[in-house]
C-alpha positions as CSV (number, residue, x, y, z in Angstrom):
1,X,94.7,348.1,-128.5
2,X,94.4,351.6,-127.1
3,X,97.3,354.0,-126.6
4,X,97.1,353.7,-122.8
5,X,97.4,349.9,-123.1
6,X,100.5,350.2,-125.2
7,X,102.0,352.7,-122.8
8,X,101.3,350.5,-119.9
9,X,102.8,347.4,-121.6
10,X,105.9,349.5,-122.5
11,X,106.3,350.6,-118.9
12,X,105.9,347.0,-117.6
13,X,108.5,345.7,-120.1
14,X,110.9,348.5,-119.1
15,X,110.5,347.7,-115.4
16,X,110.9,343.9,-116.0
17,X,114.3,344.6,-117.7
18,X,115.5,345.8,-114.3
19,X,115.6,342.2,-113.1
20,X,118.2,341.4,-115.8
21,X,120.2,344.5,-114.9
22,X,121.6,343.2,-111.6
23,X,123.1,339.9,-112.8
24,X,124.4,341.4,-116.0
25,X,126.1,344.4,-114.3
26,X,127.6,342.1,-111.6
27,X,128.9,339.7,-114.2
28,X,130.5,342.5,-116.3
29,X,132.1,343.9,-113.1
30,X,133.4,340.5,-112.2
31,X,135.0,339.9,-115.6
32,X,136.5,343.3,-115.8
33,X,138.0,343.0,-112.3
34,X,139.2,339.5,-112.9
35,X,141.0,340.5,-116.1
36,X,142.6,343.5,-114.4
37,X,143.7,341.3,-111.4
38,X,145.4,339.0,-113.9
39,X,147.2,341.9,-115.6
40,X,148.3,343.7,-112.4
41,X,148.7,340.6,-110.1
42,X,146.5,342.1,-107.3
43,X,144.8,338.9,-106.1
44,X,141.1,339.5,-106.1
45,X,141.0,343.1,-105.0
46,X,140.0,344.7,-108.3
47,X,137.5,341.9,-109.0
48,X,135.7,342.7,-105.7
49,X,135.9,346.4,-106.4
50,X,134.3,346.1,-109.8
51,X,131.6,343.7,-108.6
52,X,130.7,346.4,-106.0
53,X,130.7,349.0,-108.8
54,X,128.4,346.7,-110.7
55,X,126.0,346.5,-107.8
56,X,126.0,350.2,-107.2
57,X,125.4,350.9,-110.9
58,X,122.5,348.5,-111.0
59,X,120.9,350.2,-108.0
60,X,121.4,353.6,-109.6
61,X,119.7,352.4,-112.7
62,X,116.9,350.8,-110.7
63,X,116.2,354.1,-108.9
64,X,116.3,356.0,-112.2
65,X,113.8,353.6,-113.8
66,X,111.4,353.7,-110.9
67,X,111.6,357.5,-110.9
68,X,110.9,357.6,-114.6
69,X,108.0,355.2,-114.2
70,X,106.5,357.3,-111.4
71,X,106.9,360.5,-113.4
72,X,105.2,358.9,-116.5
73,X,102.4,357.5,-114.2
74,X,101.8,360.9,-112.7
75,X,101.6,362.6,-116.1
76,X,98.9,360.4,-117.5
77,X,95.6,362.2,-117.8
78,X,92.6,360.7,-116.0
79,X,90.6,358.2,-118.1
80,X,87.0,359.6,-118.5
81,X,85.7,356.0,-119.1
82,X,86.5,355.1,-115.5
83,X,83.3,356.7,-114.3
84,X,84.9,358.3,-111.3
85,X,86.8,361.6,-111.2
86,X,90.5,361.3,-110.5
87,X,92.2,364.3,-109.1
88,X,95.8,365.2,-109.6
89,X,97.9,366.4,-106.7
90,X,98.2,369.8,-108.2
91,X,94.4,370.2,-108.5
92,X,93.9,370.2,-104.7
């Protein structure tokens, strides 16, 4: 297995973990808010606030992962075995 194949599989695995990020962060926010609601007797206000924080946190992490993926994809050198010349944006 070549280095580029390993790198591509690593990137795909990292991006696939984004799908787990949303339910995990929402669940953690729910349990934190639910526990705090029980301690402070605030109904479900804190639970809803922490669920929203979980969603916001998941979206922030999603954008960071996509940005990191795009940055890694832009920095890969062209593969000479492709047969066609790939130009980078800075070469134009």
